[in-house]
C-alpha distance (Angstrom), angle and dihedral (degrees) to the residues before:
residue distance angle dihedral
M1 . . .
T2 3.78 . .
F3 3.80 120.6 .
H4 3.78 129.2 -162.9
I5 3.82 129.4 -165.0
A6 3.80 115.9 -145.5
T7 3.78 140.6 154.9
V8 3.80 116.5 -86.4
E9 3.80 118.9 -104.5
E10 3.79 125.1 -152.9
A11 3.80 90.3 -110.9
D12 3.83 88.2 62.1
L13 3.81 95.1 62.2
P14 3.85 98.7 88.7
E15 3.82 90.1 51.5
L16 3.81 90.6 47.2
A17 3.82 91.1 50.7
M18 3.80 89.4 52.8
L19 3.81 90.8 47.2
S20 3.80 91.0 50.0
Q21 3.80 90.2 51.4
M22 3.81 91.1 48.3
V23 3.82 92.8 50.8
W24 3.81 92.3 48.6
N25 3.82 91.7 50.6
H26 3.80 91.4 47.4
R27 3.80 97.1 48.6
P28 3.81 109.6 18.6
W29 3.81 120.4 -160.6
T30 3.80 115.5 -140.1
L31 3.79 93.3 -137.5
L32 3.81 94.7 52.6
N33 3.79 91.3 43.9
H34 3.79 88.5 62.0
M35 3.81 93.2 44.7
F36 3.78 100.7 46.6
P37 3.83 133.5 40.7
A38 3.78 112.6 -104.0
D39 3.80 96.3 -156.0
K40 3.82 100.4 54.0
H41 3.78 99.8 82.4
A42 3.81 98.3 158.5
E43 3.81 92.4 46.1
M44 3.82 91.9 48.2
Y45 3.80 90.7 49.7
D46 3.81 90.1 52.9
Y47 3.80 90.0 47.7
R48 3.82 93.5 49.9
L49 3.79 91.6 47.5
A50 3.80 90.8 50.3
R51 3.81 91.3 50.9
L52 3.80 91.4 48.5
R53 3.79 90.4 51.5
I54 3.79 90.3 51.1
A55 3.80 91.3 49.4
F56 3.79 92.2 46.7
K57 3.81 90.8 58.3
E58 3.80 94.8 47.8
D59 3.78 117.8 109.7
F60 3.82 118.9 -120.5
V61 3.82 95.4 23.0
L62 3.81 122.5 123.3
H63 3.80 119.9 -155.2
F64 3.80 122.8 -164.1
K65 3.79 131.6 -175.0
M66 3.78 131.7 -170.1
V67 3.79 114.1 -144.7
D68 3.80 129.0 -160.3
L69 3.81 98.3 -137.0
S70 3.80 92.8 -159.8
S71 3.81 90.7 66.1
N72 3.82 101.3 14.7
T73 3.81 87.7 -123.9
I74 3.80 125.1 148.4
V75 3.79 105.2 -125.2
S76 3.82 102.7 170.7
Y77 3.80 137.6 24.0
A78 3.80 136.4 -171.1
S79 3.80 135.2 174.0
W80 3.80 125.6 -163.0
D81 3.78 129.1 -166.2
M82 3.81 110.4 -136.5
P83 3.82 126.9 -147.1
R84 3.80 110.6 -83.9
P85 3.80 129.0 -139.2
A86 3.78 114.2 -100.4
V87 3.80 110.9 -95.8
P88 3.84 120.1 -145.5
D89 3.79 115.4 -118.8
G90 3.77 110.4 -83.7
D91 3.81 93.7 15.7
A92 3.80 114.9 110.0
S93 3.79 95.8 170.0
G94 3.79 93.7 99.4
D95 3.80 100.8 47.9
G96 3.79 99.6 65.0
S97 3.80 94.4 -111.0
A98 3.81 93.8 112.9
Q99 3.82 89.1 65.2
R100 3.78 97.0 32.1
P101 3.83 112.3 160.6
P102 3.81 121.2 -129.4
K103 3.79 115.0 -83.3
A104 3.78 121.7 -100.8
I105 3.80 115.2 -109.0
Y106 3.77 114.7 -117.7
P107 3.82 112.0 -130.7
E108 3.77 119.8 -110.4
G109 3.78 110.4 -89.4
C110 3.80 96.8 39.4
N111 3.79 116.8 135.9
L112 3.80 95.2 -122.4
E113 3.80 93.6 178.4
M114 3.81 91.7 56.4
I115 3.80 92.3 44.1
E116 3.78 92.5 51.7
E117 3.82 93.1 45.4
F118 3.81 92.0 49.8
Y119 3.80 95.4 46.6
Q120 3.79 92.9 47.4
A121 3.81 90.1 52.3
R122 3.81 90.8 48.5
D123 3.77 90.7 48.9
R124 3.81 92.8 52.7
I125 3.80 92.6 49.1
A126 3.81 94.7 45.0
N127 3.79 91.6 49.6
S128 3.80 90.1 53.0
H129 3.81 93.6 53.9
V130 3.81 108.5 26.7
N131 3.78 129.1 79.2
K132 3.81 100.5 -159.4
T133 3.80 92.1 -160.8
Q134 3.82 92.3 53.9
D135 3.81 111.9 23.6
Y136 3.77 134.3 71.5
G137 3.77 120.4 -137.2
D138 3.77 143.7 -165.9
W139 3.82 87.9 -137.6
Y140 3.79 134.0 67.4
P141 3.83 137.6 -158.1
N142 3.76 115.9 -98.6
V143 3.77 144.1 165.1
G144 3.79 114.5 -69.9
L145 3.78 128.5 -135.6
N146 3.80 91.2 -86.9
G147 3.78 91.5 53.3
T148 3.80 95.1 -120.6
D149 3.79 111.5 63.0
L150 3.77 121.2 78.4
D151 3.78 116.7 -125.8
P152 3.80 134.2 171.1
V153 3.78 110.1 -104.0
L154 3.76 120.3 -148.9
R155 3.81 112.2 -103.1
V156 3.79 128.6 174.8
L157 3.76 136.2 -169.0
F158 3.77 100.3 -117.9
T159 3.80 136.6 -174.3
H160 3.80 132.7 -158.7
P161 3.85 108.9 -94.2
G162 3.80 90.5 -125.1
Y163 3.80 91.2 56.4
Q164 3.79 100.9 43.6
S165 3.83 123.4 121.7
R166 3.81 91.1 34.2
G167 3.80 97.4 100.0
L168 3.81 94.0 -109.3
A169 3.80 94.5 129.7
S170 3.80 88.9 51.0
M171 3.81 90.2 51.5
T172 3.79 91.2 51.7
R173 3.79 91.7 45.6
R174 3.79 92.9 46.5
R175 3.81 93.0 57.7
M176 3.79 92.1 59.6
L177 3.79 95.4 39.4
E178 3.79 91.0 56.3
R179 3.80 88.3 58.5
I180 3.80 93.3 45.0
D181 3.80 92.4 48.8
A182 3.80 91.5 48.2
E183 3.81 88.0 55.9
R184 3.84 90.6 46.0
R185 3.80 93.0 -127.0
R186 3.78 135.4 144.0
C187 3.80 124.9 -118.5
Y188 3.82 127.9 -149.1
L189 3.80 131.6 -161.9
E190 3.79 145.2 154.1
A191 3.81 111.6 -123.2
T192 3.77 131.2 -136.5
P193 3.82 117.4 -142.1
A194 3.81 90.2 -105.7
G195 3.80 94.4 49.0
F196 3.81 98.8 41.6
P197 3.85 98.3 87.0
L198 3.81 91.6 48.2
Y199 3.79 92.9 50.1
L200 3.80 89.6 52.8
K201 3.81 88.6 51.8
F202 3.81 90.9 54.1
G203 3.80 94.3 51.0
W204 3.80 106.2 -92.4
K205 3.80 116.9 141.5
V206 3.79 129.3 -159.3
V207 3.80 111.3 -105.7
D208 3.80 99.4 165.8
E209 3.78 142.2 -19.0
V210 3.79 139.3 -133.1
R211 3.79 109.9 -126.6
T212 3.82 113.2 -155.0
D213 3.80 118.7 -170.9
L214 3.80 100.2 -144.6
A215 3.80 91.4 173.4
K216 3.80 86.7 66.9
Y217 3.80 86.7 65.8
G218 3.79 96.2 44.7
A219 3.81 101.5 -89.8
K220 3.79 115.7 148.8
D221 3.82 103.0 170.5
V222 3.83 97.2 62.5
P223 3.82 110.3 11.2
I224 3.82 94.6 -176.6
E225 3.82 125.7 35.9
L226 3.81 118.1 -164.7
T227 3.81 117.7 -161.1
P228 3.83 112.5 -164.4
C229 3.81 116.5 -132.6
M230 3.81 108.8 -152.6
M231 3.80 138.6 -169.7
R232 3.78 127.9 -163.7
D233 3.80 122.4 -158.9
A234 3.79 120.1 -146.6
S235 3.79 111.7 -81.6
S236 3.78 137.1 -179.3
L237 3.80 91.3 -152.7
L238 3.80 121.9 78.5
P239 3.82 124.0 176.3
K240 3.77 116.6 -98.9
């Protein structure tokens, strides 16, 4: 098989929404399972597509896809938030808010209270560690639940279940890290359980964590969910 990394085009978004849904169904994450309904597949697809369209229109966000050229199938996707120009106090023209897209509609059955609590905690932690004019991130600003506030929305680098364990995610990640390292910049992210070991391998270190009390919302299987917040300093050494 031959694979090719390219920038995402708007026509790719429906396929990426389907891929995102497929990955979530294949390797569920306890936290998301308590936030979003598991039985509303069509509604969740529409939601994911809406969020992708919002992200695609955001300034200072890079989107990459890896394509299996033998089938012309997108098998991996990653988005990266780039450093933003400093904005003078009182001037919102440089942060994308002046052309903010409409918010995505959360499907019926979502735990909006948990979603809002989690995103607010992530926002506080990210703001305490990230210099948006200097650092890269595996997160991006987006429209909050009230449609006006900006909040960081969870994004992951994900790979088609049929193509996992082949190093494709590492290849996609490596392309961006080479650029970041050449610019001598840091990079911030919040890790999923599946991605955490790989991020450690590529030089990220835990700087904080989001603690979500799932028992507060009725969960009995995993009462507390810890989401690692990680920062990577510029490096000239990448794993083979």
